[in-house]
C-alpha positions as CSV (number, residue, x, y, z in Angstrom):
1,M,14.3,-16.0,50.4
2,I,13.8,-19.2,52.7
3,I,10.3,-19.6,51.8
4,W,11.5,-19.7,47.9
5,Q,14.1,-22.1,48.7
6,Y,11.5,-24.5,50.3
7,I,9.4,-24.3,47.2
8,I,12.3,-25.1,45.3
9,D,13.3,-28.0,47.1
10,F,9.5,-29.2,47.2
11,F,9.4,-29.2,43.2
12,D,13.0,-30.6,43.2
13,L,11.6,-33.6,45.4
14,F,8.5,-34.4,43.0
15,F,10.1,-33.2,39.7
16,P,13.7,-33.8,40.1
17,K,16.1,-32.6,37.6
18,S,18.4,-35.0,36.0
19,C,21.8,-35.0,34.4
20,I,21.5,-34.9,30.6
21,T,24.2,-37.4,30.1
22,C,23.4,-40.2,32.7
23,A,19.8,-39.2,33.9
24,T,20.8,-39.4,37.6
25,N,19.0,-36.9,39.5
26,L,20.9,-33.6,40.3
27,V,21.6,-32.4,43.8
28,Q,21.9,-28.6,44.9
29,Q,24.6,-26.8,43.2
30,E,24.5,-29.1,40.0
31,N,23.2,-27.7,37.0
32,I,22.5,-29.6,33.7
33,F,25.4,-32.1,34.5
34,C,26.2,-34.1,37.4
35,T,29.4,-33.7,39.3
36,E,30.5,-37.2,38.0
37,C,29.8,-36.6,34.4
38,L,31.6,-33.1,34.4
39,Y,34.6,-35.0,36.1
40,D,34.6,-37.9,33.4
41,I,34.6,-35.5,30.2
42,P,37.1,-36.8,28.0
43,K,39.1,-33.6,27.9
44,T,41.8,-33.0,25.2
45,N,43.7,-30.5,26.9
46,F,44.9,-29.1,23.5
47,H,44.8,-25.7,24.8
48,K,48.2,-26.4,26.4
49,I,49.7,-27.4,23.3
50,K,50.1,-25.0,20.2
51,D,50.6,-27.6,17.7
52,N,48.1,-29.9,18.7
53,P,45.9,-32.2,16.4
54,V,43.0,-29.5,16.1
55,S,45.4,-26.8,15.0
56,I,47.4,-29.0,12.7
57,L,43.8,-29.8,11.0
58,F,43.8,-26.3,9.8
59,A,47.4,-26.1,8.7
60,G,47.7,-25.1,5.1
61,L,44.0,-24.3,4.7
62,V,43.8,-20.8,6.7
63,K,45.9,-19.0,8.9
64,I,45.0,-19.2,12.5
65,E,46.9,-18.4,15.8
66,Y,45.5,-21.1,18.2
67,A,43.0,-23.9,17.9
68,S,41.5,-26.3,20.6
69,A,38.5,-28.3,21.4
70,Y,37.3,-29.1,25.2
71,F,36.7,-32.9,24.6
72,F,36.8,-35.9,22.3
73,Y,33.7,-36.5,20.2
74,R,33.3,-40.4,20.5
75,K,30.3,-42.1,18.5
76,G,27.9,-43.7,21.1
77,S,29.3,-42.0,24.1
78,K,27.1,-40.1,26.7
79,Y,29.1,-36.7,25.7
80,Q,28.0,-37.3,22.0
81,Q,24.4,-37.5,23.3
82,A,25.1,-34.2,25.1
83,I,26.0,-32.5,21.9
84,H,23.0,-34.0,20.1
85,K,20.6,-32.7,22.9
86,L,22.2,-29.3,22.7
87,K,21.9,-29.2,19.1
88,Y,18.5,-30.6,18.3
89,K,16.7,-31.3,21.5
90,G,16.4,-27.8,22.9
91,I,18.7,-28.1,25.7
92,R,20.5,-24.7,24.9
93,D,21.5,-24.0,28.6
94,S,23.9,-27.2,28.1
95,G,26.1,-25.3,25.6
96,V,26.1,-22.2,28.0
97,E,27.1,-24.5,30.9
98,L,29.8,-26.4,29.0
99,G,31.2,-23.1,27.6
100,K,31.5,-21.7,31.1
101,K,33.4,-24.9,32.3
102,Y,35.9,-24.7,29.3
103,G,36.3,-21.0,29.6
104,S,37.3,-21.3,33.2
105,E,40.1,-23.8,31.9
106,L,41.4,-21.4,29.4
107,V,42.0,-18.5,31.8
108,G,45.6,-17.9,31.4
109,S,46.3,-19.9,28.3
110,P,47.2,-18.3,25.0
111,F,43.6,-17.9,24.4
112,S,43.5,-15.2,26.9
113,E,44.9,-12.8,24.0
114,I,41.5,-12.8,22.3
115,D,39.6,-9.6,21.9
116,I,36.1,-10.7,20.9
117,I,34.5,-14.2,20.3
118,I,32.3,-14.8,17.3
119,P,30.3,-18.1,16.9
120,V,29.5,-19.8,13.9
121,P,26.4,-18.1,12.4
122,L,23.4,-20.3,11.4
123,H,21.1,-19.5,8.4
124,P,18.0,-17.7,9.5
125,K,15.9,-20.5,8.2
126,R,17.6,-23.0,10.4
127,F,17.7,-20.7,13.3
128,K,14.0,-20.4,12.9
129,T,13.3,-24.1,13.0
130,R,15.8,-24.6,15.9
131,G,14.9,-21.7,17.7
132,Y,18.4,-20.8,18.9
133,N,22.1,-21.2,17.6
134,Q,24.1,-23.8,19.8
135,S,27.2,-22.1,18.9
136,E,26.0,-18.9,20.4
137,A,25.2,-20.5,23.7
138,I,28.6,-22.1,23.8
139,A,30.2,-18.5,23.0
140,E,27.8,-17.0,25.9
141,G,29.5,-19.4,28.4
142,L,32.9,-18.9,27.3
143,A,32.6,-15.2,27.3
144,E,31.2,-15.3,31.0
145,T,34.1,-16.9,32.4
146,M,36.9,-15.5,29.9
147,Q,35.5,-12.1,30.6
148,L,35.4,-11.0,26.9
149,P,32.6,-9.5,24.7
150,Y,30.9,-11.7,22.1
151,D,29.5,-10.7,18.8
152,F,26.3,-12.3,17.3
153,T,25.6,-9.8,14.6
154,S,28.4,-8.7,12.7
155,I,28.7,-11.8,10.2
156,I,25.7,-13.5,8.9
157,R,25.4,-17.0,7.1
158,V,23.7,-16.1,3.5
159,V,23.6,-19.7,2.1
160,N,21.6,-22.5,3.9
161,T,24.0,-25.3,3.2
162,E,23.0,-28.8,3.1
163,T,23.9,-31.3,5.7
164,Q,27.9,-32.2,5.9
165,T,27.5,-35.4,7.5
166,K,27.7,-37.8,4.5
167,K,29.8,-35.6,2.3
168,S,33.4,-36.2,1.5
169,L,36.1,-33.6,2.4
170,S,36.1,-32.1,-0.9
171,E,32.4,-31.9,-1.0
172,R,32.4,-30.3,2.5
173,R,34.6,-27.7,1.4
174,E,32.7,-26.9,-1.8
175,N,29.5,-26.9,0.2
176,V,30.7,-24.0,2.4
177,S,32.5,-21.8,0.1
178,S,31.2,-18.4,0.3
179,I,28.7,-19.1,2.5
180,F,29.3,-16.1,5.0
181,E,29.0,-12.2,4.7
182,I,30.2,-9.5,6.9
183,K,27.6,-6.9,7.6
184,D,29.6,-4.7,10.0
185,Y,33.4,-4.9,9.9
186,K,34.5,-1.5,11.3
187,H,34.9,-2.7,15.0
188,L,36.8,-5.9,13.8
189,H,39.9,-4.1,12.5
190,N,42.9,-5.4,14.2
191,K,41.2,-7.6,16.5
192,H,41.9,-11.2,17.7
193,I,38.8,-13.0,16.9
194,L,37.9,-16.4,18.5
195,L,35.5,-18.3,16.5
196,V,33.4,-20.8,18.3
197,D,31.7,-24.1,17.1
198,D,29.8,-27.1,18.6
199,V,31.8,-30.1,17.0
200,I,35.1,-29.8,14.7
201,T,35.2,-33.0,12.0
202,T,37.0,-31.5,8.9
203,G,36.9,-27.9,9.8
204,S,35.6,-26.8,6.7
205,T,32.9,-24.6,7.9
206,L,35.2,-22.6,10.2
207,T,37.8,-22.4,7.5
208,A,35.3,-20.6,5.3
209,L,34.3,-18.4,8.3
210,A,38.0,-17.4,9.1
211,E,38.8,-17.0,5.3
212,T,35.7,-14.3,5.3
213,L,36.9,-12.5,8.4
214,L,40.8,-12.5,7.5
215,A,39.7,-10.2,4.7
216,V,39.1,-7.5,7.4
217,S,42.4,-5.5,7.9
218,G,44.5,-6.5,11.0
219,V,42.4,-9.6,11.9
220,K,43.9,-12.6,13.7
221,I,41.9,-15.8,14.0
222,S,41.7,-18.5,16.8
223,I,39.3,-21.4,17.0
224,L,37.4,-23.3,19.7
225,A,34.9,-26.1,19.9
226,L,33.2,-28.1,22.4
227,A,34.2,-31.3,20.8
228,V,36.6,-32.8,18.0
229,A,36.0,-35.9,16.1
230,L,39.4,-37.4,15.2
231,G,39.7,-40.7,13.3
232,D,35.8,-41.0,13.1
């Protein structure tokens, strides 16, 4: 065990790991993010407020119980870059790590009522290109610290939609209508399901997914994301 620690220390000396947000070298006990960047995360704390801006976003669109996001998504910030690296640069572990951090803050909150976690699915073609689903990574981290099961297979994305980035709100909603399909719903009856995504902008994709799952008898839906873009 001691020998292995010497080997790890040797490689860290010559090939140091760096924080993905600020690029400073990580020290022992730090993983993916340095302590300072974790401390500086622009948290929303919306999980402490039932009628918060994220839950209001879905009001009148789909029935949900609770909704929240870990931090504010601000263009040009180092945390926007962290999301970008999670989504497009292959740094899947950052999603797991942030999911763990957020999950630890949700223990004892209304989100403790959840029965099962389901991440927003990727279409198989996009999954093949990217190699992973960033929302699954976030869900893994949340599940670990919230001590909840997760489900990556019961619902699939059957339509490979175009990017939402430059679409209007109405175009976004039309773009994601009927894009999900439930493969296995028997174990979802009467469950409180937590839907997980990376970033909430208009909420169109999550609304479509929630509508699909609410067709299962007794289902209740809550929503979480790592980040929310408000006013961007």
